[in-house]
N, C-alpha and C positions, 0 to 999 in steps of 0.2 A: 566542566561536570556536565553529564547527560541530563539532559531536561525529562526524557523518558524513563518511565519505570521498566527495566527490563526484568522479563520473566525468567529467571535461571532453570535450565532443563532439571526436571527432577523436584523441583521446589513447589510448596503448596502456595495458593492464590487464595487471598481474602479480600476481595474487593473494597469491603466495607472499611478497610485498614489503609486503603490508596485514596488520598484524599482527591477528589474530583476537581477542587478548587484551587489547588497547589499551583504556585507561578514563581516559585523559587526566589521570591522577594522582588522580582522584577516590576518595574513600572510600564505601563503601556507603551509610552514613547520610547523608552529604550528598547523594547522588544521590537518595536517597528523599525528601529535603526539597525539592531542585529539581524533582524529578519532579511533587511535588504541585502548586507553583506552575504548572508548565508544564500540567499535566492541566486545572487550572481553567481557563485560558487557552483550551484547545483547546475545552472546553465553550462558552466564551463565543462564539469565533469560529465553531463550527459551528451556534451558534442564531442568530447574525446571518446567516450563509449561507443557512439554511434558510429563514429569514423573508424575506430579500431575493429569493430565488428567481433569482437572475442567474447562479451558478456552481455548478458541481458539483464534487465532490471524489471521485477516484478513486485510491486506495492500492494497490499491487500489492506482493505479497510473494512472493519467490522464494529458495530455499535449499536446501541437502542435507537429507536426513532429519536429524531432530532439531536443526535449527538454531533453531528457536524460533517457528516461524510461528504456530502456535496460541496460544501463550502471548503473543506480542506482539499479536495482534490482540484477545485478551481482555482485555490492559491498555488499549489504546487505546479499545475501546468502553465501557470504564468510566467515561469521562470525557464521553462525548457522549450526545445524545437518542436512543435507539435507534429513535424513530419515525419518523426521517429518515435512519436509517443501516441497512444490511445487509451481510451476508457472502456472497460467491460462492466456492463451492470447485469447482475444475477437476480431474477424475478422468480415469480412460481413457474417451475418447470413446465415446458409444453407437453403435448402428448408425445412428440417425438422422442423429445430428451427423456421422458420418464419410460421409454422404451429400451434406454441404454443404462448401464452403471452410473451412477451419481457424478462420477468425475469425468465422463466423456464430454460433457458440453464446457467444462472448466479446462480440461487441457487443450482443447482447441483454440482457447482464447490466450494461452501463455506466450510470450515474447520470444520470437527469434533473437539470435545474438545481434547486438547492437541495437534492439528494440527496447522499448519501455512500455509497459502496461500496467495499467492502474484498475484493480477490481473494487467495484463498488458493491459491496457483500461479496460473498464468496461460497467454495464448498463447504464453509464451517456453518452456512445455514442448514446443512444437512445432519449437523449434530447437534444445532439449537433449537431451530424453530420446530424441526419435526419431533424433538423431544419434548419441548415445552406443550405442543399441542396434540401429542399423542397421535402422529400422523402414520407412524409405522411403529411395529414392535421394537423394543428394547434389543432383542437378540438380532435385529437388521442394524440399528444405529450404532450400536455398541462398539462392534469391531471397525467401525469406520475411522475412528481415531487413529488405530494403526495402519489404515490404508492411506489414511490423508499424509502420516508421516512418512511411509514409502514413497507416495506421490510426490511430495516437496524434497525428499532427498534425492529422487531420480532430477528435477529440476536444478538442484544445487550442483549435482554431478556432472550437470551438463551446462555448467557454467552460468547459471542463472543467480543473480543475487535477489533473496526472497526477503521481503521486508513485510511483517505484519503489524497492523497498528491496531488495537483496541481502544476506542474513544470513550472514555468514562466520565459520564455525567451523573449527577445526583438526581433523585426523584423531584426534587423542589425546582431544579432547574429546567428539567424536562416539563414540568408543568408549567413554569413561567413561559418556556418557549412556545408552547403549544396555545397558550392564552395571546401571546403576541400575535400569532398567527392570525388570530381571529380579528385582531383590532387593524392588521396590516393589510390594506386591500390589495398590495401587490404580490403578497405571500399567500392569499386566500385559496389560490388552488392546491396548495399543499394540504389543505385542511381534510383530513379524514377522521370519521368517528371510530375508525379501526385503531388509530393512534391512541385514543382514549381507553378504548377495550384492553389493548396490550398492557397498558398500565396494571391491570388487575392481575397480570401474570408476572410482575415485577421481581418477586422473590425466586420464582421459577427460572426466569430468564438469568438471574443472579447466579444461580447453583449451574445451569447448563454453560454459562461462559466461563464460570470458575474450572469448570471440568476442563474444557475446551482449552484454555491457556494452559492448565497443568499438563494435559497429556500429550499436546501438541507443540509444547516449545522445545526445540531442539537445537543443537549446538549449530548447525548449518541455517535453521529458520527458527529463531527465537520470536516470541511474542515481546511486543512493547505496549504498555498500558500507557496512554496518554491523557493526562488529567486535562479534561475539556470543557470546564465549566467557563472558561475564559477562552474565547474564540483566538484571540490574539497569541494565547500562551499555547493553545493547541497546536496552531500552525507552526510556530517556532519549533516547538519540540519535534514535530515531524520532520521539518526542514534539516534540522541539525542531525536527525537520526541517520537522514539520506545520505548526508554529505558523510558522516563518519563511516557509513558502509561502503561507499563509492571510493573515498579517498585511497585505501590500500591497493586498489587497482590501477591507480593513475600511473605510476612508475611503468608497469608493463604496457598500458596502453601506448604511452609517449614512445616507449622504445621500439614496439612494434611499427608505429606510424613512421618514425625516423628511418627504420629499416625499409619500409616501403617506399618511402622518399627517395633513399638511396638506389634502390632497385629501378626506380622510374627514372632517375636521372641517368643513370648507366644505359639504359634502354634507349633514352633520347641521345645521348652522346654516340652511341653506335650508330643511330639513324642517321645523324648528321655526317659521321665520318663516311657513311655510305653514300652520302650525296643527297640526302634528303633535306629538303629546305623547310621551314617553319612557315605556315600562312598566317596572315592576320589573325585568325581564330586561335592558332597555336600561341 
């Protein structure tokens, strides 16, 4: 059973009806045991993807403040080869970025085939934050849903697996996490009065995210809502979804690598027949 809530294309989204505390009846220790196995599998699949260089992986994280984007990213990266994985964080656009279309800075950060990139926030800020705070007119942000869908379809058509996760926490859980930051000296650097002020816009953010989830969940790049009140379940649900998305490509990657191996062995055999001799390095 999938732990993530898959948003089917064309379906309505009501975040109030998705339990942020859901954990499928799992106990924490059992989840850790399952996570260890799934994490090992992620590492295996990512290594094959990098070696085959036929497919790219783009993981997008969106969510309210304290929903756990940083923690989820750290956990996933702990299972992969960081030589072929990277993180791109999107904050307030710079002056240079504002001089281009809203997808310009995003497209530059997408992964090449064989690579894996994780977005900490993304182009969805341009239909959520700008809408909530009236930063641009509706006539500007409303067409962006279709533009985002076209952009993501381009990535999918270019052999990029696009995984989009909305980390779903309750208002009460967010308050508790903000209060814990105040008490924890090691996390005090995360304190921001802005996080508390943003809570005043909770309902507006809910409406904006529901629209983004509804309008931009497609067959090629569907949204997944992750119940994130329990950090251990959040990480497990994300990891499981990554494995499920990559496994259908495994056979093709292995076949391609086997073919490459045969070609290299044939070249080496021809080299030897022509009188070439291997060095110690070979």
